[in-house]
C-alpha angles and dihedrals in degrees: 000000000000125000089256095053134084129201116238133194117216122189114205141194119191146167104240095196098092095041135082091227131290104286118085114258128182111255095006131099108240135167094246093046093048093047094047092051091050090051090051092052096045095047096033094237124175091234137005110276125242116258133206120201140192093237134358102231118208127244111294095016117126133214138205097172110028113152125211134182124204136170113232135177117273116260102029095207130036094227127056104235114144134310112345094213093053091047092048093049094048093045092051094046092053087063102033109034136138097017092046123020125187104216096180137014120183140148113264137199110283090243096049113128116187093209107034097040093053113111097186142004128205125208134183126206121193123207120189114206113197145122092235125046116248113228089199092058096043108122092018104065140025104253113219136174111244168257102082119186099229094184093055091046092051092050091051091047094055090057088067095061116114133020116332143150101260097189090125091057101044141069104245113250115243114264097026127117120249092241095047113116121241100206120193133165118226108204099183138004131178141169123197142151111251124218112256097219093156094049094237098140098071094223095321129092137246123229118201119209112196122191129179120185139159087247139341134224122226114296091355098134093042091050091050091049091051092048093049091048089053089052090049090054091046092243090120130027122228088242089061090056088056091048092054091046092053097042098040088222113148095184110106094027119119120256115269116280117258116280097237093077093057126092131174102227106180146344123215130215133183 
């Protein structure tokens, strides 16, 4: 940061379907790239600013509570008309909504880091169980043929609570050894059928998997969702989930669930 800059926190919601993930990529439309370009236009910057985020969601993954930090010139606007944060949020949303919506814009402490200061993150994964696909849930839930054994899935999910080596549920980071542990702490996990008050499920039902952890490794939630779905269809037993958790062996696990069912709900800070 320079003396003439201020750090800002932006809270975002977005539909991940049209984007190639959050992180900026040359030649691809991403959430970060689109937001940075909008900031440059609104504030008449010479170049799009650099953004930091709580979690770089993959292509197709949605968010209701993504958090971003960015350093912007102080003051934001040449005139002095009203709250700067409100003006910034409204100006950005006029360009970005409805695909990206800034739900909050406020000055932050100069040392605030959206990623490294986060103490927990909460994700939701939606599974639609039905004999006929629902066009209204397409792009929002993983559509599966039933029946799913919810009780067996819940029992397997509870085994993941606490601190474990999640190598069997993650894509290994580049530069790490195959035997190196990928330790994460799951604070809360739940699985429940959600009421279909808007009649979106077309006679089926929607199961909501919620996971809160201090941090996640790549594809962790999608891998857990796929494993639990396999348990629900009696393709895997809950004991096999425990075996993979203890051994760290990914071989024999199902491929990660599709990205469209995943949503970053919230990020926590002290």
